[in-house]
N, C-alpha and C positions, 0 to 999 in steps of 0.2 A: 277402122274406128266407127263406132255406131253413130246414128243420127243424134241420139241423146247426148253422147259425149261431145259431138261437134257443137251442139247448142250450149252446153255447159262452158266450153272454151270461149264461145262468143260472149256469154254472160260474164265470165271472169275478166275478159278484155274490156268490156263496156262499162262494168260497174266499179272500176278502180277509183273513180272520182265520185261515186254516189249512184243514186237511182237513175234509171233510164226508161225510155218509153218502149212500149210493146213494138212499135213500128221499127225502132232502131234495132231491137233484138232480132226481128224478122229479117231485116236487111243484113245484119251481121252474120246470121246463121245461114242465110240464103235458102230459107225453107218457106213453104206455104204458110200463110197466117193461121189457118185452121190447125195445122200440125204443131206450130209453135205454141198456140194457146193450149192445146192438149198436153204437150210436154211440160209447159210451165205450170199448169194446174197440178200435174203429177208431182213436180218438184216442190210446189207449195204444200201439198198434202203430206209429203215426206219431211217437211220442215227445213228445206234447203233455201227457200226464198220467201219474200213477202210479195204478194201480187194483189194490187188494188187498182181496180178499173183497168186503165191502160198503162200502168206504171209498174216496173219491177224494181224491187229494192233488196239488197243483200247486205247483212252486217258482216263484221270481220270474221266471226266464228263460222258463219254460214259459208263465206268464201273459201275458207280452209277446208270445210267439209265437202263443198262442191269440188274442189281440186282433187281431194282424195277419191271422191266418187268417180270423177272423170277417169282417173288412173285405173280404177277398178273396172271401168267399162272399156279399157283398152287404149286410152289416150297416152301419148308419150309423156313420161314424168317430167323430163327437163323442160319440155314445151309448156306443160301445164303450170309448173312451179314458177316459170318466168312471168306469169301474169299475177303472181302474188307479190304484194309489197313486203319488203323485209320486215317492216314494223308489225304487219299483221301476224307474221309467223311468231315473232317474239311476244306479241300480245297474248296469243293463245297459251304460250308457256307461262307467262306471268299470271294469267287468270287461273290456270291449273294449280300453280304454287299457292296463290292466295286462298283458293277454296280449300286447300289442305292445311291451312294455318301457318304457311311459311311467310317470313318476311322476304320481300322480293327486291332485288337490285339489278337494274338493267344497264348494259354497256359499262360495266365496272372497269375503270381504268386505274392502273397503278404503275409505279416505277420500281424496278428491283434489278440489281446486278448490272446497272448501266443501261438497261433497256426499258422501253415502254411496253406494257402488256394490256390486253383487254379481254374480258370474259363477257359473252353475250348476256347471260342471265345467271345470277346467283340466288338460290333459294335457301333460306336459313330457318331451321326448326330444330331446336336443341335435341340432341348434340350434333346434328348433321348439317353440313353446308354442301348443297349440290351445285356444282359448277357446270353449266350447260353451254354447249356449243351448238348453235342453231344452224343447220344446213338445210335450207328449203329447196335445194336442188338435189339431184340424185348421184351420190358417189358410191352407193353400196354394191354396185355390180362387180367392181374390181377390188379384190382383197388388198392389193398394193396401195391403192388410193385410200381405202378405208384405214389401213394401218397407219398411213401418214397423218390422217385426220385425228385418229385416236392418240397417237404419240404426241402430237402437238397439243391436244387438249389435256393430256396428263401433265405435260410440261407446264402449261399455263396454270393448271390447278395447283400443282405442288409448289410452283414458284410463288403463287399467291399465298399459299399457306406459310411458306418461309418468310414472306415479306411482312407478315403481321406480327405485332401491331404496327400500323402504318398511319401516321398523322393525316395523310391525305385521303385515307379510305375510311369513310363513315359507314360502318356496318355493325349490326347488333351483335354478331357472334363474337366479336373481340372481347366482350365482357364475360363470356363463358369461361369456365375453368378448363374445359377440354372441347376441341372441335374435331369432328371427323369429316374431312374433305373428300367428296366423291365426284370424280369427273364423269361426265356423260355427254352423249351426242344425240341430238334430236333431228330426225329426218321427217320429210313429208309423209312418206309411205313406207310400209314394211319392205325390207330387203332380204338378202340371204342370211344375214347374221342378226341375232338378238344380243349377242355379246361379242366383243373382240378384245382379247387379252384381258378378260374380266371387266371390261368397261361396257356399260349398257348402251346399246344402240336402239333408241326409242322412236317408234312411229308417233307422230304428233297426237293422233287420236287415242293412243294408248298411254299417254303421259299420266292421266288421272289414275289408271290402274297401277302404273309403276310407283307413283308417290304413295298410294295406299299401302302397297306391299313393302316399300323400301325399309321401314324400321326393322322388319323381320329378317331381311337378308342382306343388309348393308355390309355386314362383316365379311360376306363372301365376295364382295365386289372389290376392285382395285380402289384403294383409298389411302389417305395419309392422316394420321391422328396427331394433333398438336396440343401439348399442354401449355395453355396461355400464361400460366403463372411462372413456369420455368423457361418458357419459350423453346422448349425442346420438342422435336418431332420424333415420332416413333410409330411403330405399328403399321409400316407400309405393307400393304397386301399386294 
């Protein structure tokens, strides 16, 4: 692992609760002060951190970008993602949905068929409801593990569709005539698969591009369409 990746991991560890001093960063990275200052200046120039006098600050989006950058530099993905707060990962997804005109619903809980269910993030933009499972650790290496994740997300998504309308779920899409429910999985970094069984596997920094292109290719993805007036489901892809 490179010196820069080692410094980034130290930053991710130290900035979980907010800004930190340059001295703490130096101690955490176990590097000479001059080298730390040089690397931090580079990270600031590239937009990864805020550096003012002897204080380093990193916002939520920058922390996710730093994590992805560390992986690109050779850091272990599971180790890096362990320093991200769960909320930070979902925040990035929510921001991407909002910037693309989607209504956003986080940690959406519902009951159906005698069970409790939860979907990490649901983004609604007529006629599509994207149901996102946020995995900020790395499961993409093993197809068997990825298959299980995808199957579970498809089950959650289609069960959610079947449960609507549901008095306990306040979500704008229930007022639409027709909803196209699309399951998807969000990962920290790119893995071996972009799709698995027609379910998109999206690296977090590519979510914006995915949402931009989604209206044009949604029909080619696994989805379930529901007519809210008749409450009938059809068009499972």
